[in-house]
Structures are given as C-alpha cells and as structure tokens.
N, C-alpha and C positions, 0 to 999 in steps of 0.2 A: 533503643535499637541495639539489642543484645548482639545481633550478628556482626555489627560494626566493630565491637570489642574484640572479635576473633580475627580480624584482619590485620595484616602487617601495615606499617606506616605508609608504604608506597600505595597500597590499595586504598587506604583511607584518604590519602591526599588526592588520588584520582577521583574518587567519589565526591569529595568536597569541591574540587574544581569543577566537576560536571554540574553540581548543584549551583555553583556560583554563576556559570555562564549560560546555562540553558533555561529557556522558558519551559515550564511544565505544562504539558497538554494532556488531556484525558486520553488514556489508552496508548500513548506513544512515548511516554517517559520510559527510560530504560528500566527493565524489571530485574530484580535479583532473584535468581533461583539457585537452589542447591542441587548439584548433580553428583552422583556417585557412579563411577564407571565399573566395568566388569572386574577390575583388579582391586576395587575398594578405594581407589583414589577419589578424594573429594574435591569438587570444583565449585566456585561461585561463577555463575553464568549471567551475564547482562545481555539479554536478547534485545534485538532491535529489528525493525522492519528491513527487509531485503536480505537478511542472512538466514533466518530460521526456515524460510521456505525451501531452500536448496540444500540444507545440511551444512555442517561445519567442516571446512577443509576437504570437501569432496574433490578428489583429484580430477575427475572428469570436468566438473564445473570450473575449477581453478584454471585448468589448462585451456578450456574453451574461452574463458574471459581473457586470459593472457594473449591468446592468438587473435582474438577480436580487437583488443586494444592496439596491438601492433598493426592490424590491417586498417581499421576504421573505428575509432572509439565512439563517435557520435556524428550524426548528420541530421540537421533539422529538415523538416518536411518541405521546406522551400526548395530543397535540392533533391536529387535522386541518386541512387547508386545501385550496383548489382546486388549488394548484400541486403538492402532493405526490400528490394523486389523479391529476392529469394525468400526472405522471411515472410513477406506478405503471401506469396504463393504457397508456402508451406502451411500457413493458416487456412487459406482458401481450400487447399487440397484435403483438409481434414473435415470439411463441411459436406453437407448433402447437395449443395449446388455450386457449380463452378462459376456462377454468375455473381456470387457475393463479392463485396469489396472490403478492404481493410482500412481502418483509421487508427493509427498508433497514437497513443496519448501518454503524457508523462506520469499519470497515476490513475488508479482505479476511480478515485473521486472525480477527476477530470473526465474520465470516460463516461461516468454516469451523467455528469452535467452536459456533455456533448450529445449523448444519446437522448436525453430529455429534449434538448433543443431540436435535434433532427426529427424526433417523433412529433413535436409540436408543429414544426414546419410542414411535415408530410401529411399530418392528419387534421391540423387546425384545432385540435382538442388540447385542453389544458389540465384536465384532471388526471391524477395518478392513483392507482391502488397499490398499496404496499402492505407487507405483513408486519404485524406487531413485533417489536424487538428485532426488526431487520436492520442490517447495517449495509449502507450503500456507499459510504465514504464520509469524510469529515468536513467537506466543503459545504457552504450554506445551501446550495441547490440540492446536494446529496442528502443532507440531514433534513431538508424540507420534505423529502419524499420517504425518508427512512423512518423507522419506528423505534429506534433505540434511544431510550430516555436519557442515558448518560451524555449523549451528544446534543440532545435538544434542551436539556436543563439550562435555565438561565440565558437562553439565546434570544428571548423576545420574539418578535415577529420574524417569520422565516421568509424565504424568497416569495415575494408577492404573487408571482405568476404560477405557483403550484397550489393546488388544493389537494392535499393528501388525505386519503381515507385509510388510515391504518386500522387493521382488524386483527 
C-alpha cells in the first residue's frame, strides 16, 4: 500500500482504526480516491453512501438538513406529521397520476423487498425478470432478483420465494 506511506500519522491511525472496528462488505467499504482541485491541491477522499449523491458541503443541502433536524429529525411511519405528508405529496405531484400513494423505506434494498412483497400479494405471481449485472440492493431478497455477481457470489441459496430469470 504505497499510498499509505504518503499519509501523515493521524491519517494512518484513522485508517487503521477503521479497519479494526468495521466489518468489510462488498461495495460499501470506504474507498480511497485521489482528488486534485482546480488550484492543484491534492486530497484523499473516502467516499461513503449518503454523501456522494448530494455533493460535498453543498450549502443548500447543509442548510436544509440543519433546518429539518431542528424541526423534526425523524418520525416513524406509525405516526404522522405535516412534514411527511408534505414530502409524500411532493412525490405524488411529480407523477402522472394523483391517485398514487407513497411508502417511505429506510433503504433502497428495503424498498425493493417491499415492492416484491406488494407485487406478489397483488398478482399472486412469484417469478421476477431482471437484467444481468443489475443491482437492486444488498439484502437477500434484492440480490435474489438482481443479477450482479459480486453480491450473489458465495451466498448459497437465495430467497426461496423468488425465481429470478436474469438475462
């Protein structure tokens, strides 16, 4: 690991502590990238889920998060509030039908699992067609219908209730 030799001791200590306490998962372990900005400054960047989708230190996003945390940081679906209704309406208003309903989930993988259950219940069918090398999430039901080898490798039997035809 040549790049590690170029780091100061504080950075090496952080990386070693991360290695000591975290389980390594395929595709979600912090990645190390080198970045050079417009002024030629060099950075080591450890990307992780939930930060790279919205940009780094985006003032609009940071301010919105701060305002929301002050108002209501989290509410489980067992309760309701004006802010979750407003969010759901904003999503429905972006669709082609105002008759659609929203189901918030804690992750994309959970959304896929719930969607599969809803479809099974509504149709009575159990087969799923998916694209080869498609990614639907890292949960067992999601990898059962996905086609990405890195997630299926060494997993043995997948969720028994899905028969996936990847092509």
